[in-house]
C-alpha positions, 0 to 999 in steps of 0.5 A: 500500500502507498504511504499517502501525503499531501503537497502544495504548489504555491507561487514558487511552483514547487511541490512541498509536502505539508502533512501526512494522511492518516485514517482520520481527516487531514488537518493542514496549517499553512502560512498565507504570508507571501502567497497568492495561490495554493494548489493541493495534490494528493501524493504517494510514496512508492516502495522505492521512496519515489514521490508520485503525484496521484491526483490534483485535489483542488486550488485556492486563491489568497484574496485580500479578504482572506488576508485582512478579515479574520476570522473568515470561512472560505470554501476550497475548490475541490476535485473528487472528494468531500467539501473542505472548509478553511478557517483563516485566523491571525496569529502574531500578524501572520495569516494562517489557515487551517483546512480539514479535508476528507480524502476517504472517497478519493483514496478508495477510488485510487486504491480500487483503480490504480492499485489493480495495475503493477506497482509503480517502479522508479522508471515510472517516476522518470515521467515526473510526478507533475506529468501525472497531474491532470489538466485543470478543467478551467482557469481561475477567472479573477483575483477574487474567489468565486463564491457561486461555484456550481456543486450539483449532482446533475452537472455532468461536466464537472468533476468536483461535484459535492455530494447532495446535502440532506438537511433533514438528517442529523441535527442542524447546528446554527447560531442565531443572535436573536432566536425565534424562540427567545422572541416568542417567549419575550413577547408572550412574557410581556403580554402575559406579564402585563395582563396579569400585572395589570389585573393584580394592580387593579385588584390591589387598588380597588380591594385596598380602597374597600379595605381602607374604608372598612378599616376606617369605619371599624376604627371609628366605631371602636373609638366611639364605643370606647369613648361612650364606655369611658364616659359612662363609667366616669359619670357613674363614678362622679354621680355615685360619689356625689350622691353618697356624700350628700346622703352622708351629709344629710344623715350625719353618719359619715363615720358609718363603716358599713355604709362606706364599705357598701359604697366601695363594694358597689364602686370598686374602681373608686379608690378614695373620695377626698374633699381637702380638709373636710372629707377623706374616705378610703377604699381600704381593700383597694389600699391594702391590695396596692399597698397605698398609704395615707401620706401618698394622698397628702403628697398628691394633694400638695403637689397638685394643689394648683389644679385642685383649687382651679376646680373648686368652683366649677369644671372638671379636670382629670389627672394621672396620679399613678406616680404618687401611689406606688405605681398604681394606675390611678386617675384623679377626677377633680370637680367642685364640691360646692353643691355638697358642702355649700362651700367653694371646695374641690372634690377629688375622686381617685379612680382606678383605670384597670378596667378601662385599660382592659377594655382598650386592650380587648381588640388586637387590631385597634389600640385605644387610649385616653389622654387629658387636655395636656396630652398625658395618658390616663388609660392605656392597654400598656400599663407602663405608659399609664404608670409613668404618665407618658406625655403623648402631646407630640403625637399628631392626632393628640395635637389635633385633639387640643387644637380643634373644636371638633368632637370626633374625627378620624385622620391618617397621620405618622408617628415620630418613626414615620409609621403611618396610622389611621386614627380616630378620636372622640372628646369626652364631656368631662375634663377635656379628655379624649379617647384615641383609637389607632390602627397601623396602615401596614396592619390594615393592608397586610392581608391585601399584600399577602393576597397580592403575593399569592397572586404574583406567585400564581401569575409566575407559575402561569407564566412559566407554563406559558413559556414552556408551551411557547418554547415547544411551539417555537421549536416547531417553527425555528427548527425548519427555519434554521434548516432553511437558513442552513440551506441558504448558507449552502446556496450562498457557498454554491451548493444548490442541490439540497433536500428539504422536507416539511410535512406540515402544509402551512406557510413554512411548508410553502416556503420550503417547497419554493426554496427547493425549487429556487435551488434547482433554478439556481443550479440550472442557471449556474450550469449554463453560466459555467458552461458558457464561461468555459468558452468566454470570460466569466464577466461576459458570461454573467452579463449575457445571463442578465441580458445586458449584451448587445451588438456594439461597443464602447471606447475604453483605455486598456492595456493589450497583451499578446504572447506567442511561442517561438518556432511553434509551427516547426515543433508541432510538425514533430508531434501527433495532434493529441500531443499538440493539444495536450501540450497547448492545454498544459501551456495555456493553463499555466499562462492563463493562470497568470492572466487571471491572478492579475485581473486580466481577461483572456480575449482569445486564443489564436493557435499558440498565441494568447490575446489578453486585455486589462481594463475590459470588459470591467474597467480597472481602477486606473490605466496605470494599474491595468498596465502594471498588472499586465507587466506583472502577468508577463513576469509571472509567465516568465517564471511559470515558463521556467518551471515548465521548461524544467519539467520538459527537460526532465522528460527529455523534451526541449524547452520553449521560449515565448515572446510577449508584447504589451501596448496601452491605449484606446480601443473599441471593446464590445460585441462584434458579429451578428445577431446569431453569432457574436464575440466580445473582443477589442479592436483598434490600432492599440491592438494591432501595435501590441501584436506587432510589438510581440513579433519584435521579441525574436530579433531583439532576443527579448521575451517581454516588450512594451511600447512607449505608451505603456512605459510612460505609465509605469516607468517608475515601477519597473526596470526596462531597457530601451530598444531600437525605435520601430516604424509601424505601418500607418505611423509616420514617426517611429515608436520606442520599444522597451524590454522589461527586465524586472519589477524591483519591488515585487515580492510575490513573483518568483524570479523577480524583485530584489533577487531578480535580474538587473539588466537584459544582459543578465537575463540573456545569460540565464537563458544561455543566449548571446546579446543580439547585434542590433545594428543589422536589424531592420525593425520595419520588416514583418516576421516572415513565416514562409520561404518560397523556393523557385523550381 
């Protein structure tokens, strides 16, 4: 079995091994720097360690896009094996490409066919590996890679067809920046979220309003009930005390212990009844239970003397006297005793607020308390506030009580900590006291917030279910769309024979069917263009496909090129017709490659001669650039011819020489012929002069001659030697001719540039010929290719 490997042939036109071929796909890594084209060959190593090129794999042009844009994916033009992808990257300012190629089909074919014959011997290698490389099917059309290479199964004229692509098999991997599923999920999320959110907000708003109204009403009712209860208790205590004192005064039995005991048993909240200096009746049971001593009463009276005297004649005042009585919650109801003693004296009733405070604390939601006109707490569910006689005058609602004359009111206020409350107050008819009932706003709306949280959780669950449903639904849309996108990428890369199936009869199914039909139409169009392009220029073929070609022409400034093989007629007489065709195909392929790489257009083949044009049918950027590209193509032909001659010498054949003539000027370019048969070409004096210039290479012993018209355009960029002037038929003045020696700044042309020749003398020495004697040359004579002998 052969040992396979892959070689490349680049600008240097030499086969260079780049990688061994194993069982797996081949991975190649090649620097692009300094290369304009690369050709791949599958080679083998014989038993005698001779390298034999078995098959041309493919070729690739190194374009500006590959050099500059990174990373980019390029399709390698391949022959007889699976499609290859190239990935161009930038590694430390050096352009690199990696190719992953599958050579399995071509290897099987070679082993099946070639290895049936006797093994290759060293004598076979004598014919040279390159001689076994098949001719190219066509020349590359331009310096830019052709993206629309036809790759269809139905094209019998192409040998580099790719296999059909069935997009219905396997997984379709395609990265999308904004997937359809994400868009659908986003839209549904927005719609559902907005709808559910709006519902939750509206429900929360209206329910909160209802709850607030209900809470305020309940708070106000609680406050009214509490105020009524306290009012009754205090009025009852005052009335009972006055009645008891009047009875005692009338009957004169103030010392009757039984009546006193009976009075306090019926009014257990009353701790003592005092008329300073006259009466002091104590509830001994209460005093003993709370460890109250008589001196505490004296201390209280002396401390509150001002308030006690102020009510001696009229009015009622209520004081919190708890601090005087051993931290016992007591209030002092101060009123006038004049109706009892007929004297302006004060009546003091020590009243326990335990039952009032207990009544305030029975409602766990509302908090009620009682304050006097100074804002001092008289009764509260929290006993410690009563015992310390807490001052609540800084509370907003307490201030509203003292400032306003409204008997009852409710309002929303905040305490010193910023907590909001709904408050209601009712003023009592006794002592400017008020009952205040509060409920925190958070307490009212806590149930609403809990309900809102539950609704949010439910909405999120519904939204999650909707997203799952939409995700599965979107896959039924995105999967075929991704397949269509992948198929579109294949069409963009030139592979039109695709198989797409979609079972559902909806819009996507219609689009899929139309896409397949479009691919077939494009394949047919590419077949026609490719076939037509083999007989004419690609740009002309595309214009013909668009119906833009018609009889007639236009004037353009171009550079015209002619080349011819020296002594071809004599050489062809010694060869069979098949050998002549093979020789010309091999030679033309190499020369046309040079034209295409520099952006030129092959106008026609005239036997062994080639006519090419730069600047038509597609105009270049400038006449100077067209002229320079023509000279570059000629120098590339010189290099390619040197390689070809080395190959011919290795086969025992004689080397050949060519002459190139270049002229720049105005021509008429267009379709020449009839309505039934036309040809795109250039005509005019510029073309005739270029042809005559090519013929002068033989007497001047040169290979590339340019006219003064071309020389004046590019003289700053080339090295050239002036030849004898030539008088052309139809011209009155002689025309200067220049022999092109080198392009000093060239870096991509083998044999040229800094290491290239500096003069025609050096160049002729390389060819092994002597400098001609130009003194005896008649440049006005035409080249004669015949010799008539008389009998």
